[in-house]
PLY file of the C-alpha trace (Angstrom):
ply
format ascii 1.0
element vertex 189
property float x
property float y
property float z
element edge 188
property int vertex1
property int vertex2
end_header
-73.46 -9.72 -73.81
-73.66 -12.58 -71.64
-74.71 -13.06 -68.09
-71.17 -13.69 -66.94
-69.54 -10.88 -68.95
-73.03 -8.84 -67.65
-72.06 -9.88 -64.10
-68.51 -9.29 -64.69
-68.70 -5.72 -65.67
-71.73 -5.12 -63.20
-68.97 -6.39 -60.05
-65.75 -3.95 -61.36
-68.23 -1.09 -61.51
-69.72 -1.18 -58.62
-67.96 -3.69 -55.82
-65.84 -0.76 -54.45
-68.39 1.69 -53.76
-70.45 -1.66 -52.08
-68.19 -2.05 -50.29
-67.47 1.60 -49.04
-71.30 1.51 -48.08
-70.87 -1.78 -46.07
-67.76 -0.20 -44.03
-69.43 2.48 -43.38
-72.54 0.93 -41.78
-70.60 -2.03 -40.43
-66.75 -2.15 -39.75
-64.21 -3.72 -42.04
-64.58 -6.44 -40.22
-67.65 -7.94 -41.70
-67.48 -6.21 -44.87
-65.99 -8.61 -46.99
-68.88 -11.56 -46.04
-71.48 -8.74 -46.59
-69.97 -7.99 -50.10
-69.60 -11.45 -51.21
-73.48 -12.54 -50.39
-75.01 -9.04 -52.30
-72.61 -10.42 -55.40
-73.49 -13.81 -54.65
-77.32 -12.61 -54.67
-76.85 -10.66 -57.78
-75.63 -13.60 -59.84
-78.38 -15.80 -58.42
-80.75 -12.73 -58.90
-79.32 -11.37 -62.45
-82.70 -10.92 -64.23
-83.85 -8.70 -61.64
-80.60 -6.18 -61.43
-81.84 -2.94 -62.92
-79.84 -0.40 -64.97
-77.91 1.65 -63.19
-76.67 -1.76 -61.06
-75.44 0.09 -57.59
-78.69 1.14 -56.09
-80.01 -2.03 -56.51
-77.04 -3.50 -55.26
-76.95 -0.94 -52.55
-80.01 -2.20 -51.06
-79.39 -5.75 -51.27
-76.16 -5.05 -48.82
-78.26 -2.73 -46.79
-81.04 -5.82 -46.46
-77.56 -8.49 -45.73
-76.45 -6.24 -42.66
-79.70 -6.26 -41.44
-80.08 -9.97 -41.22
-76.84 -10.34 -39.67
-77.41 -7.98 -36.98
-80.54 -9.73 -36.28
-78.84 -13.12 -36.38
-75.85 -11.32 -33.97
-78.83 -9.66 -31.69
-80.14 -13.79 -31.75
-76.90 -15.24 -30.94
-76.03 -12.91 -28.06
-79.30 -13.26 -26.34
-79.35 -17.37 -26.66
-75.86 -17.06 -25.06
-77.12 -14.39 -22.26
-80.23 -17.01 -21.91
-77.53 -20.26 -21.66
-75.48 -18.22 -19.14
-78.40 -17.62 -17.35
-79.01 -21.13 -17.09
-76.09 -22.26 -15.27
-76.36 -23.86 -11.87
-76.89 -21.66 -9.24
-74.73 -21.44 -6.27
-75.42 -24.38 -3.24
-77.48 -26.02 -6.07
-77.60 -30.19 -5.08
-75.72 -31.70 -8.44
-77.38 -34.68 -7.55
-81.06 -33.34 -7.40
-80.32 -32.23 -11.18
-79.24 -35.51 -12.11
-82.57 -37.08 -10.33
-84.62 -34.86 -11.92
-82.98 -35.27 -15.54
-83.26 -39.19 -14.81
-86.93 -38.71 -14.22
-87.38 -36.50 -17.47
-85.28 -39.19 -19.43
-87.19 -41.76 -17.66
-90.78 -40.70 -18.34
-89.49 -39.51 -22.67
-89.16 -43.06 -22.94
-92.48 -44.10 -21.78
-94.39 -41.34 -24.45
-95.60 -42.39 -27.57
-93.25 -41.67 -30.30
-95.44 -39.06 -31.59
-95.26 -36.91 -28.03
-91.53 -37.67 -27.66
-90.77 -36.21 -31.34
-92.70 -33.06 -30.58
-91.30 -32.42 -27.35
-87.87 -32.72 -28.67
-88.56 -30.90 -31.49
-89.67 -27.73 -29.53
-87.77 -27.96 -26.13
-84.67 -29.46 -27.34
-83.80 -28.80 -31.02
-85.44 -24.81 -30.26
-87.84 -24.52 -33.21
-91.15 -22.50 -32.69
-94.40 -24.60 -32.75
-94.77 -23.27 -36.70
-91.39 -24.55 -37.40
-92.10 -27.58 -35.65
-95.44 -27.67 -37.30
-93.66 -27.96 -40.63
-91.19 -30.75 -39.98
-94.14 -33.07 -38.32
-96.48 -31.76 -41.56
-99.61 -30.39 -39.80
-100.99 -27.30 -38.77
-99.69 -24.87 -36.01
-102.71 -24.57 -34.44
-102.44 -28.47 -34.19
-99.41 -29.13 -33.37
-99.85 -26.12 -30.50
-102.88 -28.85 -28.93
-100.40 -31.65 -29.62
-97.53 -30.06 -27.57
-100.22 -28.78 -25.34
-100.97 -32.66 -24.80
-97.80 -33.71 -24.83
-96.62 -31.96 -21.71
-99.50 -33.00 -19.83
-98.37 -36.68 -20.56
-94.54 -35.97 -20.00
-95.53 -33.93 -16.37
-97.77 -36.96 -15.41
-95.59 -39.75 -16.07
-92.64 -37.23 -14.12
-95.07 -37.69 -11.15
-96.35 -40.98 -10.93
-93.05 -42.80 -12.95
-94.55 -46.52 -11.52
-98.30 -45.90 -13.24
-98.34 -43.80 -16.28
-101.91 -43.16 -17.71
-103.89 -45.12 -20.75
-103.37 -42.04 -22.61
-99.74 -41.61 -21.89
-98.36 -44.55 -23.46
-99.59 -45.95 -27.00
-98.06 -48.18 -28.70
-95.07 -47.17 -31.46
-96.96 -47.42 -35.40
-93.67 -49.29 -36.62
-94.36 -51.32 -40.17
-94.86 -55.30 -39.92
-92.25 -56.87 -42.70
-94.05 -58.80 -45.05
-93.25 -62.04 -44.78
-94.45 -65.95 -45.38
-95.35 -66.15 -42.04
-97.43 -62.72 -41.81
-99.46 -63.24 -45.16
-102.02 -65.77 -45.30
-101.83 -68.66 -47.61
-104.29 -68.69 -50.88
-106.97 -70.99 -51.21
-106.81 -72.78 -54.48
-110.23 -72.33 -56.35
-111.74 -75.93 -57.14
0 1
1 2
2 3
3 4
4 5
5 6
6 7
7 8
8 9
9 10
10 11
11 12
12 13
13 14
14 15
15 16
16 17
17 18
18 19
19 20
20 21
21 22
22 23
23 24
24 25
25 26
26 27
27 28
28 29
29 30
30 31
31 32
32 33
33 34
34 35
35 36
36 37
37 38
38 39
39 40
40 41
41 42
42 43
43 44
44 45
45 46
46 47
47 48
48 49
49 50
50 51
51 52
52 53
53 54
54 55
55 56
56 57
57 58
58 59
59 60
60 61
61 62
62 63
63 64
64 65
65 66
66 67
67 68
68 69
69 70
70 71
71 72
72 73
73 74
74 75
75 76
76 77
77 78
78 79
79 80
80 81
81 82
82 83
83 84
84 85
85 86
86 87
87 88
88 89
89 90
90 91
91 92
92 93
93 94
94 95
95 96
96 97
97 98
98 99
99 100
100 101
101 102
102 103
103 104
104 105
105 106
106 107
107 108
108 109
109 110
110 111
111 112
112 113
113 114
114 115
115 116
116 117
117 118
118 119
119 120
120 121
121 122
122 123
123 124
124 125
125 126
126 127
127 128
128 129
129 130
130 131
131 132
132 133
133 134
134 135
135 136
136 137
137 138
138 139
139 140
140 141
141 142
142 143
143 144
144 145
145 146
146 147
147 148
148 149
149 150
150 151
151 152
152 153
153 154
154 155
155 156
156 157
157 158
158 159
159 160
160 161
161 162
162 163
163 164
164 165
165 166
166 167
167 168
168 169
169 170
170 171
171 172
172 173
173 174
174 175
175 176
176 177
177 178
178 179
179 180
180 181
181 182
182 183
183 184
184 185
185 186
186 187
187 188
């Protein structure tokens, strides 16, 4: 029996029972999506599917449901957090604009490495562990770098006219190789 035939037999024999299980746990609204994801996982891991496949498929469906619930909780939590960030009554909008401009000005004065870390964590919402993967260092090293970048940003915001020497570092950019940048070779005599 080929993989496609085995999968088709498994799908035809178990789809309805997996769907009923998902409906009993989470309702009809997401049942089709969860069943589709369950069988997509089964197809990718076809060699791992035991006989009989139903218990394994129900376990996968359970995990997919759990992941969907976690994602929904994260979305709702994030939405609630965003609502709490709303403008409180009586706040002068000009103060927020001025503060935002101060942050943006200070960010432009930061070294590129500091700016990248702050953007990954504060604006992109990555955890230090995930940001460390992006940057290519350990999460401990990234936490130290993040702490220092925050201190530099705060110093630049408090005293924008005089950036501290350690806050502004030159941006490392490759120098293009041209005839002017490469010294001429001396001929051997």
